[in-house]
N, C-alpha and C positions, 0 to 999 in steps of 0.2 A: 814396318819397322821393325829392323833387327836389334836384339839388344842383346849386347853379346855378354857371358854369364865369366866372368875373370874366374882366374885356375886359382882354385885353395884348396889347402891343406885339408884333410878332411877332421874337425872337429878342433882345429885351433879357435882359439878367442881371441875376443880385442874389448878392450871395455872406453866407454866415454863416460865424464864425469863431470856432470856443470857445478860449479862451484860463485854464490853469488861473494859479495865481499859487501857487509858490513857497518855503518859507523857504530864506532864500540863503547860513545859514550850514550847516544839516542837510540841505536839498536835500529836506526831508521838503513835501506840499503843506496849506499853512496856510489857515485858514479864514477869513477877512478881506475876503474879496468886496463882505460888506453896509457896509464899512467906507470901500472904495474905490465903491461904487455912490454911498451916502452924498455925500462928498466930487462926482462929477461930475452931480448930479441937482442941487445946492448952488447951481453952475453955469449952470442951466439955467434960459432962462426959464419953459418950462411948469411946472416940475417935476423933473420929471422927465426923463434924455436921452432924445432920440426915436426914439436907435439901439443903441446898451449897455444892455444887460437881466443880468439874472441869470440861474442854470439851474439844473438841480436840486441840484446839489451846494455849498455856500459858498465853493467854492476856486476855483469859475469866476465869469466874467462871459463874455458873448457878444458880439461886432461883429457888427454884421445894418446891407451898405448897405443903401443908398439902389436906386431903380432905375435903370437904364447901357444906355446902347447898348452901350459895348466892355466888355470886359474890364478895359482898364487905368484907366477911371474907377471899377468897382465897386469895386477894388484899392488905386486912390486913397484913395477914398472910407475901407477898412479901417483903410489906414496912419495915416490922418488921428484915426479914434476908436483907432489903439493908443500912439499919441503922446498922448491922451488917458490914457489908462489906464497909461502909461507913467511921465508924469508926476505923479498921484496915489500912483502904489508907489516913486518912486523919493523921497517926500518923505515917507512913511511909513519910511523906509529899511532893514529888516530881510530886505525880500519882492524876488522875481524873477518875471518871468512864462515861461514855457513852452506849447509845443503839438505835444502829441505825439499819439498814440494810445493810447495809458497811460499813467501813471507807471510807471517801473521798481519802485519799489520800497516806496509809501504801503499801506498797508492800509485797508480797507473800513469795519471798524468807529470806525476816526479821524475819521472822515469825518461832515460836519452837514448834517443837508436841510433846504434852500429850505424856510423858512416859508409856505407856499402851499397851497390843500387839492388844488390838479391833482395833485402832486407826492407828499403827503399819502396819497392815496389812491392812487394808483402804488403805494409803497410799501406799505399793507395789503395791496394785492394779491398782488403778486412776494416779497417776504418776501428771500429770503439774495438770490435772482436781480438784486433789484431797487436790495437796499442796494449790492451790487457795479458795479454801473454806473458806475466812475472812468475814463470812458472821453470823447472830446473828437472833434469831425470838425468836416469841412470840407461844407456844404451850396451847391450853387449848381443855382437856379434859371432856367431858359430863359423868355421866354413865348415862349406858344402864342395865335395869334389865331384859330384855329377849336376850339372845344373837343371835338373828335369824331377832330382829328390827334391828340389828348392820348396813348391811351390805345395806337394803333398805334406812336409813338416810344417810350412807355413799352418795349414792345414789340421793337422792333428795339434800343433802349440795350442790354438784358441783355444783347445777343453783344458788349459789350464792356465788362461792366458788370467781369468781373475786369483787364482792363486798368486801369482809373482804380483798384482797388482795391490793385492788384499796386506802380502807380505812388506811392499816396499810403501806401502798408505802414508802418507808422511805430509799430507795437506787440506787440513781440520779448519784454517780461517784462511781467508780472503778480505784482506782492506780491514780488520781489525772485527771481522766477524765472525763469529762462528756458525758456522755454515751446516753442521749437523753431516759432513759427510768423511769419513776417512781419506779420502781424496777426491778434493774439490779440481785439482788439478785433472784429472781424468775427462772430466765434463766439459771444462775450458777448452782442456786443449782439442774437442775434437768438433768447435763451432770452427774451424780452418776448412779451408776446402785441403780437400784428398785427404785429411786428418782424420783419425778415429780406424774403426774396424775394417778389416778387407772386404774384398766381395772376394765369393769362390770362384775361382777360374779351375776351368778344368787344364788348363797344360803352360808351360812356354808360351807358345804361340798366343794363345786367349790373353796373356798376359801383357806380351809386345804390340795385341793389338786394342788392349784395353790404354796402356800409354799413348799408341800412335793417335786413337780418339780424343785425347785431352790437349794433347801436343798440338791437331790442327784445329781445335776450337779455343783454344788462346786459353784455357786452364792451367796447364804448367810448360815450361822450355823444355823439361828433357824429366827422364824417371826419380831425380831424386829429390825432385816437389812432392813426389808420393809418400807423405809421412804420416800413410799406417802404424798404429799400433806396435804391427809386428810386418815386416815386409821383408823383400826377398832385396841386397845391396849388391844389385850386377856389378860396382865397380870393385869389391873387394872376391867378389864368390862367395856370399856370406848368406844367413838370414840373421836379420839384427830385430833384436825384441826391444821396441820402444815404451809398452807401455809402461815399465814402474817410475814411479814418482822416483827425485833425489835422494837419495840414502847419506846420513849426516858420517856416519861410518866408514872404512874402510872392513870394516870386519862384515860385515853390514850388505855393502858389495864381493867381498868373495862368496859371499853364502847366495845370493843369488844370481851372479856366475856362474856358480858350481850347478845350479837346479835347472839353470838355460844348456847349458856346456851337456849336464848329463841326459837331458830332455830329448837334445837334439840326436846326440848320439843314442839313445836306445830308440830312438823311430828311427833313425837313419839302417842301424842293427834289423829291426825287422821289416821294412822295406826292402833289405837283401836276401833276406830269408824269405822272401814272397808273403808276408805277413800282411796285415790292413791296419791302418790306424784309425780310434775313434775321432770320426769327424759327428761334431753336432750341428744340430739346426745354424743356420744364424741367428733363429728367434731366442734361443735358447745363451745361443753365444751372447748376444747383447745385453740380452737379461742378467746374465752372470755378471758382465760389466758392472753391469748398475749396480748388483745388490754387491761385487768388491768394494765400489765405488764408495756406499752409502754408508756399509756397515762391518768394510776391514775383515779383517779375523774373525768377525763375528757374523758373518754371512753363511747362508745357508746357499750351496751350488749346484746347480743342475751336471750330474758325474755323465750322463749318458743320454744316449737317444732314446730310450724309453720315458725318462722323466726322471730319470730315482736322484731325490737330492741330500744332499750328507751334507755337515759343517767342514765348510774349509778349511781348518787346521786341523780337522782329523782327519780329511783327506791328503794332506800334507804328511803328516805324520806317516799314513800306510806308502805314501810314494818314496819317501827319504826309505823305504824297506825294500823297496822295486828297485831303486835307481843304486845300491848299495854298492851292487858289481860292476854295472855299470861307472862309477865313481871310482873304484880300486882298481880298474881298468885306465882311468884317464889320470891318477894322480889328484884327484880330488877328493878325497875321501873326507878329509879334515875340514875344507871348506863347505862339503855338502854338510856334513852336522850344524853346522852353523845353523843352518835352517829351523834346528832345534832350540836353539837359545835365544833365538827371534821369538819362537812361536814363544818358549817362556818370560821372555822378560815383555812380551808385548810389542806392538809394533810403533812405529816414530811417534803418527797420530794421537796413540792414546800417553804415550810420555808424555806428549806435548799437551795432550788436554788435562795431563796428571797436574803438572807445572805450572801452570793459568789457573786452576781453580786455588792451587797452591798458594800464589802470588795476588788470590784476589784475583782473579783477573787482569792479573799486566801483563800488556802480552808483550813487554818489553821481556820479561823475564822470562820467556819463552826462545826468544831472538837469544839472550847470555846462554840458556839453558845450548839448544841447537849448536854456538858454538864453543862451548867448553865438550861436547859430545864431538865434534868431529877433531880436537884439539886432542881428546884425553883418551876417545871411545865412552862405551855405554860402562855407568860405575867405573869408569878406568878401568874399563882391558886393553889389554895393549895392543898398540895394534897388527894387523894384520900383516904382517913380513917377510915372506917368500922367497925361494928364486926357483927358477924352471928346476926339473928335476932332470 
């Protein structure tokens, strides 16, 4: 099966941000995305909003940026879309918006499925696990100018999967339970067929054979249903990082987006120079994913093929220095330094746990906290508003 990899400008970036709607009074998820999307569509010339779409559940809207040269431009794009959604939500009066890897206490059986054949087929196949997918994430696309670089860069990125997962971890609660994990979403999502870690594949023809095997045996209909944590996205000509939990502020998305963009450009440059990338053994990659999901920024991760272990936060700080020249070249130095701010303030999972403790375990306070962060930033930090250079 031949799979065309679209032409894409090198290291361009696109972002996807899944946003949940909650009842302002109770904090419960609210299944009103249809009303929101209808209002947005009514104001669009073509009848449908070009970038704001539905998702699996009717409590969610997804914001999708256009293609940008800089992370700042992509984030500003998302912020403009968020403002559009908020205008509709505020007009309805009873609702608010949050983003995290999971809702702290809502139950799966109270949620409603978006009426699309693709989603009905998914739920019919996956049943209880599929119905439990009350999860939200951030996806980062980075353009790859040469198809044959896509899988080597994917393999190289797996060494940094725990760094991205730990930074973004924001799902310590599941259906009202403190799971003891920084990212319970990471372990829930991998229960779906084709989700989780990618398989080691030698080259693009091997990827095409993999997809062909799955299509012929009825596992998937096409390559878009390969839901790996990091995957090639042939339609857009990108590598797509999907491992991150939902992030509650634009500044955090900017930081994660810059980190991914810089990592991809760094690896692409090394390949151009005839260098090799660090590719960890699959069993190390799997262990690193579990450690980051369990311990977040307190995790110790395996950093090389010899099995060297190091605190993920320390490795991230060193990585920022390594990537600084790349960030200067890409115009995302300020956004990359946002990773340092995330390390200093703590990831969302830690902030949620602190809020719950201060509220004597009342998880409605956590939802209110997430709504405040999405509206005002962490401790009132300004939103990450910039435009393309």
